[in-house]
mmJSON file of the N, C-alpha and C atoms, coordinates in Angstrom:
{"data_MODEL":{"atom_site":{
"group_PDB":["ATOM","ATOM","ATOM","ATOM","ATOM","ATOM","ATOM","ATOM","ATOM","ATOM","ATOM","ATOM","ATOM","ATOM","ATOM","ATOM","ATOM","ATOM","ATOM","ATOM","ATOM","ATOM","ATOM","ATOM","ATOM","ATOM","ATOM","ATOM","ATOM","ATOM","ATOM","ATOM","ATOM","ATOM","ATOM","ATOM","ATOM","ATOM","ATOM","ATOM","ATOM","ATOM","ATOM","ATOM","ATOM","ATOM","ATOM","ATOM","ATOM","ATOM","ATOM","ATOM","ATOM","ATOM","ATOM","ATOM","ATOM","ATOM","ATOM","ATOM","ATOM","ATOM","ATOM","ATOM","ATOM","ATOM","ATOM","ATOM","ATOM","ATOM","ATOM","ATOM","ATOM","ATOM","ATOM","ATOM","ATOM","ATOM","ATOM","ATOM","ATOM","ATOM","ATOM","ATOM","ATOM","ATOM","ATOM","ATOM","ATOM","ATOM","ATOM","ATOM","ATOM","ATOM","ATOM","ATOM","ATOM","ATOM","ATOM","ATOM","ATOM","ATOM","ATOM","ATOM","ATOM","ATOM","ATOM","ATOM","ATOM","ATOM","ATOM","ATOM","ATOM","ATOM","ATOM","ATOM","ATOM","ATOM","ATOM","ATOM","ATOM","ATOM","ATOM","ATOM","ATOM","ATOM","ATOM","ATOM","ATOM","ATOM","ATOM","ATOM","ATOM","ATOM","ATOM","ATOM","ATOM","ATOM","ATOM","ATOM","ATOM","ATOM","ATOM","ATOM","ATOM","ATOM","ATOM","ATOM","ATOM","ATOM","ATOM","ATOM","ATOM","ATOM","ATOM","ATOM","ATOM","ATOM","ATOM","ATOM","ATOM","ATOM","ATOM","ATOM","ATOM","ATOM","ATOM","ATOM","ATOM","ATOM","ATOM","ATOM","ATOM","ATOM","ATOM","ATOM","ATOM","ATOM","ATOM","ATOM","ATOM","ATOM","ATOM","ATOM","ATOM","ATOM","ATOM","ATOM","ATOM","ATOM","ATOM","ATOM","ATOM","ATOM","ATOM","ATOM","ATOM","ATOM","ATOM","ATOM","ATOM","ATOM","ATOM","ATOM","ATOM","ATOM","ATOM","ATOM","ATOM","ATOM","ATOM","ATOM","ATOM","ATOM","ATOM","ATOM","ATOM","ATOM","ATOM","ATOM","ATOM","ATOM","ATOM","ATOM","ATOM","ATOM","ATOM","ATOM","ATOM","ATOM","ATOM","ATOM","ATOM","ATOM"],
"id":[1,2,3,4,5,6,7,8,9,10,11,12,13,14,15,16,17,18,19,20,21,22,23,24,25,26,27,28,29,30,31,32,33,34,35,36,37,38,39,40,41,42,43,44,45,46,47,48,49,50,51,52,53,54,55,56,57,58,59,60,61,62,63,64,65,66,67,68,69,70,71,72,73,74,75,76,77,78,79,80,81,82,83,84,85,86,87,88,89,90,91,92,93,94,95,96,97,98,99,100,101,102,103,104,105,106,107,108,109,110,111,112,113,114,115,116,117,118,119,120,121,122,123,124,125,126,127,128,129,130,131,132,133,134,135,136,137,138,139,140,141,142,143,144,145,146,147,148,149,150,151,152,153,154,155,156,157,158,159,160,161,162,163,164,165,166,167,168,169,170,171,172,173,174,175,176,177,178,179,180,181,182,183,184,185,186,187,188,189,190,191,192,193,194,195,196,197,198,199,200,201,202,203,204,205,206,207,208,209,210,211,212,213,214,215,216,217,218,219,220,221,222,223,224,225,226,227,228,229,230,231,232,233,234],
"type_symbol":["N","C","C","N","C","C","N","C","C","N","C","C","N","C","C","N","C","C","N","C","C","N","C","C","N","C","C","N","C","C","N","C","C","N","C","C","N","C","C","N","C","C","N","C","C","N","C","C","N","C","C","N","C","C","N","C","C","N","C","C","N","C","C","N","C","C","N","C","C","N","C","C","N","C","C","N","C","C","N","C","C","N","C","C","N","C","C","N","C","C","N","C","C","N","C","C","N","C","C","N","C","C","N","C","C","N","C","C","N","C","C","N","C","C","N","C","C","N","C","C","N","C","C","N","C","C","N","C","C","N","C","C","N","C","C","N","C","C","N","C","C","N","C","C","N","C","C","N","C","C","N","C","C","N","C","C","N","C","C","N","C","C","N","C","C","N","C","C","N","C","C","N","C","C","N","C","C","N","C","C","N","C","C","N","C","C","N","C","C","N","C","C","N","C","C","N","C","C","N","C","C","N","C","C","N","C","C","N","C","C","N","C","C","N","C","C","N","C","C","N","C","C","N","C","C","N","C","C","N","C","C","N","C","C"],
"label_atom_id":["N","CA","C","N","CA","C","N","CA","C","N","CA","C","N","CA","C","N","CA","C","N","CA","C","N","CA","C","N","CA","C","N","CA","C","N","CA","C","N","CA","C","N","CA","C","N","CA","C","N","CA","C","N","CA","C","N","CA","C","N","CA","C","N","CA","C","N","CA","C","N","CA","C","N","CA","C","N","CA","C","N","CA","C","N","CA","C","N","CA","C","N","CA","C","N","CA","C","N","CA","C","N","CA","C","N","CA","C","N","CA","C","N","CA","C","N","CA","C","N","CA","C","N","CA","C","N","CA","C","N","CA","C","N","CA","C","N","CA","C","N","CA","C","N","CA","C","N","CA","C","N","CA","C","N","CA","C","N","CA","C","N","CA","C","N","CA","C","N","CA","C","N","CA","C","N","CA","C","N","CA","C","N","CA","C","N","CA","C","N","CA","C","N","CA","C","N","CA","C","N","CA","C","N","CA","C","N","CA","C","N","CA","C","N","CA","C","N","CA","C","N","CA","C","N","CA","C","N","CA","C","N","CA","C","N","CA","C","N","CA","C","N","CA","C","N","CA","C","N","CA","C","N","CA","C","N","CA","C","N","CA","C","N","CA","C","N","CA","C","N","CA","C"],
"label_alt_id":[null,null,null,null,null,null,null,null,null,null,null,null,null,null,null,null,null,null,null,null,null,null,null,null,null,null,null,null,null,null,null,null,null,null,null,null,null,null,null,null,null,null,null,null,null,null,null,null,null,null,null,null,null,null,null,null,null,null,null,null,null,null,null,null,null,null,null,null,null,null,null,null,null,null,null,null,null,null,null,null,null,null,null,null,null,null,null,null,null,null,null,null,null,null,null,null,null,null,null,null,null,null,null,null,null,null,null,null,null,null,null,null,null,null,null,null,null,null,null,null,null,null,null,null,null,null,null,null,null,null,null,null,null,null,null,null,null,null,null,null,null,null,null,null,null,null,null,null,null,null,null,null,null,null,null,null,null,null,null,null,null,null,null,null,null,null,null,null,null,null,null,null,null,null,null,null,null,null,null,null,null,null,null,null,null,null,null,null,null,null,null,null,null,null,null,null,null,null,null,null,null,null,null,null,null,null,null,null,null,null,null,null,null,null,null,null,null,null,null,null,null,null,null,null,null,null,null,null,null,null,null,null,null,null],
"label_comp_id":["MET","MET","MET","ASP","ASP","ASP","LYS","LYS","LYS","GLU","GLU","GLU","GLN","GLN","GLN","LEU","LEU","LEU","ILE","ILE","ILE","SER","SER","SER","MET","MET","MET","ILE","ILE","ILE","HIS","HIS","HIS","PHE","PHE","PHE","LEU","LEU","LEU","GLU","GLU","GLU","GLU","GLU","GLU","ARG","ARG","ARG","GLY","GLY","GLY","LYS","LYS","LYS","GLU","GLU","GLU","SER","SER","SER","GLU","GLU","GLU","ARG","ARG","ARG","ASP","ASP","ASP","ASN","ASN","ASN","ARG","ARG","ARG","GLU","GLU","GLU","LEU","LEU","LEU","LYS","LYS","LYS","GLU","GLU","GLU","LEU","LEU","LEU","VAL","VAL","VAL","ASN","ASN","ASN","GLU","GLU","GLU","LEU","LEU","LEU","ARG","ARG","ARG","ASP","ASP","ASP","ILE","ILE","ILE","LYS","LYS","LYS","LYS","LYS","LYS","GLN","GLN","GLN","ASP","ASP","ASP","MET","MET","MET","GLN","GLN","GLN","ASN","ASN","ASN","GLN","GLN","GLN","SER","SER","SER","ASP","ASP","ASP","LEU","LEU","LEU","MET","MET","MET","GLU","GLU","GLU","SER","SER","SER","ILE","ILE","ILE","GLU","GLU","GLU","ARG","ARG","ARG","LEU","LEU","LEU","THR","THR","THR","ASN","ASN","ASN","GLN","GLN","GLN","ILE","ILE","ILE","ALA","ALA","ALA","GLU","GLU","GLU","LEU","LEU","LEU","SER","SER","SER","GLU","GLU","GLU","GLN","GLN","GLN","ASN","ASN","ASN","LYS","LYS","LYS","VAL","VAL","VAL","LEU","LEU","LEU","GLU","GLU","GLU","GLN","GLN","GLN","GLU","GLU","GLU","VAL","VAL","VAL","ASP","ASP","ASP","ASN","ASN","ASN","LEU","LEU","LEU","LEU","LEU","LEU","PRO","PRO","PRO"],
"label_asym_id":["A","A","A","A","A","A","A","A","A","A","A","A","A","A","A","A","A","A","A","A","A","A","A","A","A","A","A","A","A","A","A","A","A","A","A","A","A","A","A","A","A","A","A","A","A","A","A","A","A","A","A","A","A","A","A","A","A","A","A","A","A","A","A","A","A","A","A","A","A","A","A","A","A","A","A","A","A","A","A","A","A","A","A","A","A","A","A","A","A","A","A","A","A","A","A","A","A","A","A","A","A","A","A","A","A","A","A","A","A","A","A","A","A","A","A","A","A","A","A","A","A","A","A","A","A","A","A","A","A","A","A","A","A","A","A","A","A","A","A","A","A","A","A","A","A","A","A","A","A","A","A","A","A","A","A","A","A","A","A","A","A","A","A","A","A","A","A","A","A","A","A","A","A","A","A","A","A","A","A","A","A","A","A","A","A","A","A","A","A","A","A","A","A","A","A","A","A","A","A","A","A","A","A","A","A","A","A","A","A","A","A","A","A","A","A","A","A","A","A","A","A","A","A","A","A","A","A","A","A","A","A","A","A","A"],
"label_entity_id":["1","1","1","1","1","1","1","1","1","1","1","1","1","1","1","1","1","1","1","1","1","1","1","1","1","1","1","1","1","1","1","1","1","1","1","1","1","1","1","1","1","1","1","1","1","1","1","1","1","1","1","1","1","1","1","1","1","1","1","1","1","1","1","1","1","1","1","1","1","1","1","1","1","1","1","1","1","1","1","1","1","1","1","1","1","1","1","1","1","1","1","1","1","1","1","1","1","1","1","1","1","1","1","1","1","1","1","1","1","1","1","1","1","1","1","1","1","1","1","1","1","1","1","1","1","1","1","1","1","1","1","1","1","1","1","1","1","1","1","1","1","1","1","1","1","1","1","1","1","1","1","1","1","1","1","1","1","1","1","1","1","1","1","1","1","1","1","1","1","1","1","1","1","1","1","1","1","1","1","1","1","1","1","1","1","1","1","1","1","1","1","1","1","1","1","1","1","1","1","1","1","1","1","1","1","1","1","1","1","1","1","1","1","1","1","1","1","1","1","1","1","1","1","1","1","1","1","1","1","1","1","1","1","1"],
"label_seq_id":[1,1,1,2,2,2,3,3,3,4,4,4,5,5,5,6,6,6,7,7,7,8,8,8,9,9,9,10,10,10,11,11,11,12,12,12,13,13,13,14,14,14,15,15,15,16,16,16,17,17,17,18,18,18,19,19,19,20,20,20,21,21,21,22,22,22,23,23,23,24,24,24,25,25,25,26,26,26,27,27,27,28,28,28,29,29,29,30,30,30,31,31,31,32,32,32,33,33,33,34,34,34,35,35,35,36,36,36,37,37,37,38,38,38,39,39,39,40,40,40,41,41,41,42,42,42,43,43,43,44,44,44,45,45,45,46,46,46,47,47,47,48,48,48,49,49,49,50,50,50,51,51,51,52,52,52,53,53,53,54,54,54,55,55,55,56,56,56,57,57,57,58,58,58,59,59,59,60,60,60,61,61,61,62,62,62,63,63,63,64,64,64,65,65,65,66,66,66,67,67,67,68,68,68,69,69,69,70,70,70,71,71,71,72,72,72,73,73,73,74,74,74,75,75,75,76,76,76,77,77,77,78,78,78],
"pdbx_PDB_ins_code":[null,null,null,null,null,null,null,null,null,null,null,null,null,null,null,null,null,null,null,null,null,null,null,null,null,null,null,null,null,null,null,null,null,null,null,null,null,null,null,null,null,null,null,null,null,null,null,null,null,null,null,null,null,null,null,null,null,null,null,null,null,null,null,null,null,null,null,null,null,null,null,null,null,null,null,null,null,null,null,null,null,null,null,null,null,null,null,null,null,null,null,null,null,null,null,null,null,null,null,null,null,null,null,null,null,null,null,null,null,null,null,null,null,null,null,null,null,null,null,null,null,null,null,null,null,null,null,null,null,null,null,null,null,null,null,null,null,null,null,null,null,null,null,null,null,null,null,null,null,null,null,null,null,null,null,null,null,null,null,null,null,null,null,null,null,null,null,null,null,null,null,null,null,null,null,null,null,null,null,null,null,null,null,null,null,null,null,null,null,null,null,null,null,null,null,null,null,null,null,null,null,null,null,null,null,null,null,null,null,null,null,null,null,null,null,null,null,null,null,null,null,null,null,null,null,null,null,null,null,null,null,null,null,null],
"Cartn_x":[-11.186,-10.034,-8.787,-7.826,-6.599,-5.61,-4.487,-3.486,-2.945,-2.671,-2.124,-3.123,-4.366,-5.39,-5.506,-5.432,-5.484,-4.289,-3.118,-1.907,-2.04,-2.52,-2.718,-3.724,-4.799,-5.814,-5.243,-4.436,-3.81,-2.895,-2.079,-1.194,-1.997,-3.071,-3.931,-4.493,-4.994,-5.57,-4.516,-3.299,-2.215,-1.913,-1.825,-1.565,-2.691,-3.901,-5.056,-5.047,-4.648,-4.534,-3.486,-2.343,-1.291,-1.774,-2.463,-3.008,-4.016,-4.826,-5.829,-5.156,-4.09,-3.343,-2.752,-2.18,-1.628,-2.722,-3.857,-4.981,-5.436,-5.554,-5.969,-4.96,-3.683,-2.631,-2.707,-2.875,-2.978,-4.216,-5.32,-6.549,-6.374,-5.705,-5.457,-4.584,-3.565,-2.704,-3.518,-4.383,-5.223,-6.161,-6.752,-7.643,-6.862,-5.647,-4.829,-4.493,-4.158,-3.868,-5.102,-6.255,-7.489,-7.821,-7.555,-7.772,-6.857,-5.595,-4.647,-5.089,-5.546,-6.023,-7.231,-8.137,-9.331,-8.937,-7.998,-7.545,-6.958,-6.145,-5.535,-6.608,-7.577,-8.675,-9.467,-9.717,-10.458,-9.651,-8.339,-7.499,-7.494,-7.391,-7.431,-8.751,-9.836,-11.155,-11.248,-10.74,-10.752,-9.917,-8.74,-7.884,-8.572,-9.239,-9.96,-11.092,-11.823,-12.923,-12.389,-11.261,-10.658,-10.232,-9.654,-9.246,-10.449,-11.52,-12.747,-13.279,-13.26,-13.737,-12.891,-11.569,-10.688,-10.945,-11.072,-11.326,-12.678,-13.67,-14.991,-14.912,-14.175,-14.0,-13.246,-12.229,-11.474,-12.364,-13.196,-14.111,-15.073,-15.593,-16.518,-15.818,-14.585,-13.837,-13.56,-13.155,-12.879,-14.147,-15.264,-16.536,-16.882,-16.681,-16.937,-16.008,-14.729,-13.773,-14.154,-14.621,-15.042,-16.225,-17.183,-18.339,-17.894,-16.972,-16.469,-15.785,-14.962,-14.279,-15.262,-16.284,-17.301,-18.009,-18.304,-18.951,-18.033,-16.762,-15.807,-15.688,-15.655,-15.602,-16.869,-18.018,-19.288,-19.285,-18.712,-18.655,-17.692,-16.66,-15.692,-16.185,-17.05,-17.582,-18.745,-18.827,-19.934,-21.28],
"Cartn_y":[18.817,18.114,18.923,18.248,18.971,18.94,19.61,19.766,18.418,17.496,16.18,15.375,15.473,14.776,15.342,16.668,17.297,16.882,16.867,16.457,15.004,14.184,12.778,12.615,13.368,13.325,13.781,14.839,15.333,14.268,13.633,12.571,11.409,11.068,9.994,10.349,11.59,12.02,12.095,12.52,12.542,11.127,10.192,8.794,8.236,8.556,8.08,8.662,9.933,10.566,9.869,9.528,8.81,7.429,6.745,5.426,5.538,6.568,6.78,7.035,7.82,8.074,6.779,5.963,4.666,3.772,3.736,2.92,3.389,4.7,5.246,4.907,5.022,4.699,3.219,2.359,0.92,0.603,1.27,1.049,1.515,2.643,3.117,2.127,1.586,0.593,-0.652,-1.074,-2.244,-2.002,-0.823,-0.477,-0.518,0.023,-0.002,-1.432,-2.267,-3.672,-4.363,-4.093,-4.7,-4.226,-2.949,-2.44,-3.16,-3.328,-4.033,-5.475,-6.123,-7.505,-7.557,-6.594,-6.568,-6.355,-5.432,-5.202,-6.476,-7.177,-8.414,-9.475,-9.569,-10.522,-10.203,-8.924,-8.528,-8.881,-8.673,-9.018,-10.522,-11.284,-12.74,-13.213,-12.61,-12.974,-12.666,-11.51,-11.139,-12.117,-12.469,-13.44,-14.796,-15.215,-16.49,-16.457,-15.358,-15.247,-15.292,-14.638,-14.69,-16.115,-16.813,-18.204,-19.086,-18.88,-19.656,-19.386,-18.132,-17.778,-18.451,-18.418,-19.077,-20.578,-21.19,-22.63,-22.988,-22.166,-22.395,-22.33,-21.349,-21.243,-22.447,-22.902,-24.078,-25.314,-25.464,-26.612,-26.554,-25.379,-25.228,-25.602,-25.132,-25.454,-26.957,-27.543,-28.983,-29.791,-29.325,-30.015,-29.97,-28.825,-28.712,-29.627,-29.629,-30.499,-31.967,-32.311,-33.679,-34.073,-33.159,-33.435,-33.675,-32.851,-33.01,-34.362,-34.718,-36.008,-37.173,-37.067,-38.114,-38.274,-37.157,-37.214,-37.868,-37.538,-38.136,-39.644,-40.05,-41.468,-42.164,-41.548,-42.118,-42.267,-41.292,-41.345,-42.441,-42.721,-43.744,-45.157,-45.293,-46.625,-46.963,-48.238,-48.634,-48.673],
"Cartn_z":[46.071,45.583,45.928,46.487,46.829,45.668,45.865,44.811,44.34,45.246,44.9,44.052,44.419,43.651,42.236,42.116,40.801,39.945,40.548,39.824,39.381,40.283,39.963,38.821,38.864,37.82,36.48,36.501,35.272,34.683,35.51,35.029,34.446,35.122,34.634,33.257,33.105,31.839,30.735,31.09,30.103,29.617,30.544,30.179,29.326,29.718,28.96,27.545,27.416,26.104,25.247,25.848,25.116,24.69,25.588,25.258,24.113,24.168,23.129,21.779,21.782,20.546,20.008,20.888,20.469,19.897,20.584,20.107,18.726,18.556,17.259,16.17,16.476,15.513,15.127,16.123,15.854,15.023,15.321,14.549,13.104,12.902,11.543,10.783,11.45,10.813,10.445,11.347,11.1,9.919,9.864,8.745,7.437,7.436,6.226,5.823,6.786,6.499,5.911,6.501,6.009,4.597,4.31,2.954,1.964,2.359,1.488,1.25,2.308,2.181,1.253,1.402,0.553,-0.904,-1.148,-2.524,-3.111,-2.321,-2.807,-3.058,-2.164,-2.349,-3.612,-3.852,-5.048,-6.301,-6.253,-7.397,-7.613,-6.514,-6.625,-7.21,-6.765,-7.283,-8.776,-9.164,-10.575,-11.395,-10.888,-11.586,-11.719,-10.641,-10.691,-11.708,-11.765,-12.72,-14.156,-14.388,-15.725,-16.068,-15.098,-15.322,-15.609,-14.878,-15.101,-16.504,-16.912,-18.25,-19.328,-19.166,-20.14,-20.189,-19.015,-18.962,-19.584,-19.331,-19.917,-21.438,-21.945,-23.402,-23.958,-23.25,-23.701,-23.726,-22.708,-22.662,-23.838,-24.137,-25.266,-26.577,-26.735,-27.952,-28.047,-26.944,-26.944,-27.209,-26.689,-26.931,-28.412,-29.047,-30.483,-31.277,-30.906,-31.584,-31.402,-30.219,-29.93,-30.812,-30.977,-31.841,-33.278,-33.755,-35.127,-35.276,-34.299,-34.349,-34.3,-33.476,-33.401,-34.739,-35.393,-36.71,-37.736,-37.687,-38.614,-38.378,-37.111,-36.777,-37.275,-37.048,-37.523,-39.047,-39.738,-41.202,-41.687,-40.928,-41.308,-41.038,-40.061,-39.733,-40.653,-41.09,-41.972,-41.281],
"occupancy":[1.0,1.0,1.0,1.0,1.0,1.0,1.0,1.0,1.0,1.0,1.0,1.0,1.0,1.0,1.0,1.0,1.0,1.0,1.0,1.0,1.0,1.0,1.0,1.0,1.0,1.0,1.0,1.0,1.0,1.0,1.0,1.0,1.0,1.0,1.0,1.0,1.0,1.0,1.0,1.0,1.0,1.0,1.0,1.0,1.0,1.0,1.0,1.0,1.0,1.0,1.0,1.0,1.0,1.0,1.0,1.0,1.0,1.0,1.0,1.0,1.0,1.0,1.0,1.0,1.0,1.0,1.0,1.0,1.0,1.0,1.0,1.0,1.0,1.0,1.0,1.0,1.0,1.0,1.0,1.0,1.0,1.0,1.0,1.0,1.0,1.0,1.0,1.0,1.0,1.0,1.0,1.0,1.0,1.0,1.0,1.0,1.0,1.0,1.0,1.0,1.0,1.0,1.0,1.0,1.0,1.0,1.0,1.0,1.0,1.0,1.0,1.0,1.0,1.0,1.0,1.0,1.0,1.0,1.0,1.0,1.0,1.0,1.0,1.0,1.0,1.0,1.0,1.0,1.0,1.0,1.0,1.0,1.0,1.0,1.0,1.0,1.0,1.0,1.0,1.0,1.0,1.0,1.0,1.0,1.0,1.0,1.0,1.0,1.0,1.0,1.0,1.0,1.0,1.0,1.0,1.0,1.0,1.0,1.0,1.0,1.0,1.0,1.0,1.0,1.0,1.0,1.0,1.0,1.0,1.0,1.0,1.0,1.0,1.0,1.0,1.0,1.0,1.0,1.0,1.0,1.0,1.0,1.0,1.0,1.0,1.0,1.0,1.0,1.0,1.0,1.0,1.0,1.0,1.0,1.0,1.0,1.0,1.0,1.0,1.0,1.0,1.0,1.0,1.0,1.0,1.0,1.0,1.0,1.0,1.0,1.0,1.0,1.0,1.0,1.0,1.0,1.0,1.0,1.0,1.0,1.0,1.0,1.0,1.0,1.0,1.0,1.0,1.0,1.0,1.0,1.0,1.0,1.0,1.0],
"B_iso_or_equiv":[0.0,0.0,0.0,0.0,0.0,0.0,0.0,0.0,0.0,0.0,0.0,0.0,0.0,0.0,0.0,0.0,0.0,0.0,0.0,0.0,0.0,0.0,0.0,0.0,0.0,0.0,0.0,0.0,0.0,0.0,0.0,0.0,0.0,0.0,0.0,0.0,0.0,0.0,0.0,0.0,0.0,0.0,0.0,0.0,0.0,0.0,0.0,0.0,0.0,0.0,0.0,0.0,0.0,0.0,0.0,0.0,0.0,0.0,0.0,0.0,0.0,0.0,0.0,0.0,0.0,0.0,0.0,0.0,0.0,0.0,0.0,0.0,0.0,0.0,0.0,0.0,0.0,0.0,0.0,0.0,0.0,0.0,0.0,0.0,0.0,0.0,0.0,0.0,0.0,0.0,0.0,0.0,0.0,0.0,0.0,0.0,0.0,0.0,0.0,0.0,0.0,0.0,0.0,0.0,0.0,0.0,0.0,0.0,0.0,0.0,0.0,0.0,0.0,0.0,0.0,0.0,0.0,0.0,0.0,0.0,0.0,0.0,0.0,0.0,0.0,0.0,0.0,0.0,0.0,0.0,0.0,0.0,0.0,0.0,0.0,0.0,0.0,0.0,0.0,0.0,0.0,0.0,0.0,0.0,0.0,0.0,0.0,0.0,0.0,0.0,0.0,0.0,0.0,0.0,0.0,0.0,0.0,0.0,0.0,0.0,0.0,0.0,0.0,0.0,0.0,0.0,0.0,0.0,0.0,0.0,0.0,0.0,0.0,0.0,0.0,0.0,0.0,0.0,0.0,0.0,0.0,0.0,0.0,0.0,0.0,0.0,0.0,0.0,0.0,0.0,0.0,0.0,0.0,0.0,0.0,0.0,0.0,0.0,0.0,0.0,0.0,0.0,0.0,0.0,0.0,0.0,0.0,0.0,0.0,0.0,0.0,0.0,0.0,0.0,0.0,0.0,0.0,0.0,0.0,0.0,0.0,0.0,0.0,0.0,0.0,0.0,0.0,0.0,0.0,0.0,0.0,0.0,0.0,0.0],
"pdbx_formal_charge":[null,null,null,null,null,null,null,null,null,null,null,null,null,null,null,null,null,null,null,null,null,null,null,null,null,null,null,null,null,null,null,null,null,null,null,null,null,null,null,null,null,null,null,null,null,null,null,null,null,null,null,null,null,null,null,null,null,null,null,null,null,null,null,null,null,null,null,null,null,null,null,null,null,null,null,null,null,null,null,null,null,null,null,null,null,null,null,null,null,null,null,null,null,null,null,null,null,null,null,null,null,null,null,null,null,null,null,null,null,null,null,null,null,null,null,null,null,null,null,null,null,null,null,null,null,null,null,null,null,null,null,null,null,null,null,null,null,null,null,null,null,null,null,null,null,null,null,null,null,null,null,null,null,null,null,null,null,null,null,null,null,null,null,null,null,null,null,null,null,null,null,null,null,null,null,null,null,null,null,null,null,null,null,null,null,null,null,null,null,null,null,null,null,null,null,null,null,null,null,null,null,null,null,null,null,null,null,null,null,null,null,null,null,null,null,null,null,null,null,null,null,null,null,null,null,null,null,null,null,null,null,null,null,null],
"auth_seq_id":[1,1,1,2,2,2,3,3,3,4,4,4,5,5,5,6,6,6,7,7,7,8,8,8,9,9,9,10,10,10,11,11,11,12,12,12,13,13,13,14,14,14,15,15,15,16,16,16,17,17,17,18,18,18,19,19,19,20,20,20,21,21,21,22,22,22,23,23,23,24,24,24,25,25,25,26,26,26,27,27,27,28,28,28,29,29,29,30,30,30,31,31,31,32,32,32,33,33,33,34,34,34,35,35,35,36,36,36,37,37,37,38,38,38,39,39,39,40,40,40,41,41,41,42,42,42,43,43,43,44,44,44,45,45,45,46,46,46,47,47,47,48,48,48,49,49,49,50,50,50,51,51,51,52,52,52,53,53,53,54,54,54,55,55,55,56,56,56,57,57,57,58,58,58,59,59,59,60,60,60,61,61,61,62,62,62,63,63,63,64,64,64,65,65,65,66,66,66,67,67,67,68,68,68,69,69,69,70,70,70,71,71,71,72,72,72,73,73,73,74,74,74,75,75,75,76,76,76,77,77,77,78,78,78],
"auth_comp_id":["MET","MET","MET","ASP","ASP","ASP","LYS","LYS","LYS","GLU","GLU","GLU","GLN","GLN","GLN","LEU","LEU","LEU","ILE","ILE","ILE","SER","SER","SER","MET","MET","MET","ILE","ILE","ILE","HIS","HIS","HIS","PHE","PHE","PHE","LEU","LEU","LEU","GLU","GLU","GLU","GLU","GLU","GLU","ARG","ARG","ARG","GLY","GLY","GLY","LYS","LYS","LYS","GLU","GLU","GLU","SER","SER","SER","GLU","GLU","GLU","ARG","ARG","ARG","ASP","ASP","ASP","ASN","ASN","ASN","ARG","ARG","ARG","GLU","GLU","GLU","LEU","LEU","LEU","LYS","LYS","LYS","GLU","GLU","GLU","LEU","LEU","LEU","VAL","VAL","VAL","ASN","ASN","ASN","GLU","GLU","GLU","LEU","LEU","LEU","ARG","ARG","ARG","ASP","ASP","ASP","ILE","ILE","ILE","LYS","LYS","LYS","LYS","LYS","LYS","GLN","GLN","GLN","ASP","ASP","ASP","MET","MET","MET","GLN","GLN","GLN","ASN","ASN","ASN","GLN","GLN","GLN","SER","SER","SER","ASP","ASP","ASP","LEU","LEU","LEU","MET","MET","MET","GLU","GLU","GLU","SER","SER","SER","ILE","ILE","ILE","GLU","GLU","GLU","ARG","ARG","ARG","LEU","LEU","LEU","THR","THR","THR","ASN","ASN","ASN","GLN","GLN","GLN","ILE","ILE","ILE","ALA","ALA","ALA","GLU","GLU","GLU","LEU","LEU","LEU","SER","SER","SER","GLU","GLU","GLU","GLN","GLN","GLN","ASN","ASN","ASN","LYS","LYS","LYS","VAL","VAL","VAL","LEU","LEU","LEU","GLU","GLU","GLU","GLN","GLN","GLN","GLU","GLU","GLU","VAL","VAL","VAL","ASP","ASP","ASP","ASN","ASN","ASN","LEU","LEU","LEU","LEU","LEU","LEU","PRO","PRO","PRO"],
"auth_asym_id":["A","A","A","A","A","A","A","A","A","A","A","A","A","A","A","A","A","A","A","A","A","A","A","A","A","A","A","A","A","A","A","A","A","A","A","A","A","A","A","A","A","A","A","A","A","A","A","A","A","A","A","A","A","A","A","A","A","A","A","A","A","A","A","A","A","A","A","A","A","A","A","A","A","A","A","A","A","A","A","A","A","A","A","A","A","A","A","A","A","A","A","A","A","A","A","A","A","A","A","A","A","A","A","A","A","A","A","A","A","A","A","A","A","A","A","A","A","A","A","A","A","A","A","A","A","A","A","A","A","A","A","A","A","A","A","A","A","A","A","A","A","A","A","A","A","A","A","A","A","A","A","A","A","A","A","A","A","A","A","A","A","A","A","A","A","A","A","A","A","A","A","A","A","A","A","A","A","A","A","A","A","A","A","A","A","A","A","A","A","A","A","A","A","A","A","A","A","A","A","A","A","A","A","A","A","A","A","A","A","A","A","A","A","A","A","A","A","A","A","A","A","A","A","A","A","A","A","A","A","A","A","A","A","A"],
"auth_atom_id":["N","CA","C","N","CA","C","N","CA","C","N","CA","C","N","CA","C","N","CA","C","N","CA","C","N","CA","C","N","CA","C","N","CA","C","N","CA","C","N","CA","C","N","CA","C","N","CA","C","N","CA","C","N","CA","C","N","CA","C","N","CA","C","N","CA","C","N","CA","C","N","CA","C","N","CA","C","N","CA","C","N","CA","C","N","CA","C","N","CA","C","N","CA","C","N","CA","C","N","CA","C","N","CA","C","N","CA","C","N","CA","C","N","CA","C","N","CA","C","N","CA","C","N","CA","C","N","CA","C","N","CA","C","N","CA","C","N","CA","C","N","CA","C","N","CA","C","N","CA","C","N","CA","C","N","CA","C","N","CA","C","N","CA","C","N","CA","C","N","CA","C","N","CA","C","N","CA","C","N","CA","C","N","CA","C","N","CA","C","N","CA","C","N","CA","C","N","CA","C","N","CA","C","N","CA","C","N","CA","C","N","CA","C","N","CA","C","N","CA","C","N","CA","C","N","CA","C","N","CA","C","N","CA","C","N","CA","C","N","CA","C","N","CA","C","N","CA","C","N","CA","C","N","CA","C","N","CA","C","N","CA","C","N","CA","C","N","CA","C","N","CA","C"],
"pdbx_PDB_model_num":[1,1,1,1,1,1,1,1,1,1,1,1,1,1,1,1,1,1,1,1,1,1,1,1,1,1,1,1,1,1,1,1,1,1,1,1,1,1,1,1,1,1,1,1,1,1,1,1,1,1,1,1,1,1,1,1,1,1,1,1,1,1,1,1,1,1,1,1,1,1,1,1,1,1,1,1,1,1,1,1,1,1,1,1,1,1,1,1,1,1,1,1,1,1,1,1,1,1,1,1,1,1,1,1,1,1,1,1,1,1,1,1,1,1,1,1,1,1,1,1,1,1,1,1,1,1,1,1,1,1,1,1,1,1,1,1,1,1,1,1,1,1,1,1,1,1,1,1,1,1,1,1,1,1,1,1,1,1,1,1,1,1,1,1,1,1,1,1,1,1,1,1,1,1,1,1,1,1,1,1,1,1,1,1,1,1,1,1,1,1,1,1,1,1,1,1,1,1,1,1,1,1,1,1,1,1,1,1,1,1,1,1,1,1,1,1,1,1,1,1,1,1,1,1,1,1,1,1,1,1,1,1,1,1]
}}}
């Protein structure tokens, strides 16, 4: 290998190193974005589960109230 080829190879490797650093930086940013998205998804899931629990409790309460009202109606009818 002559001097020009070595210089060319060094420049190529320097460029490749810079590209690799850029790729790594972009991948780290992507990983951070994905972590943030996952955290938000987990929070949304938790919020939804809490809402489902509240709604389930409300349905149970309304069902009990409905039974009481039905009994009262039955008692009022001859």
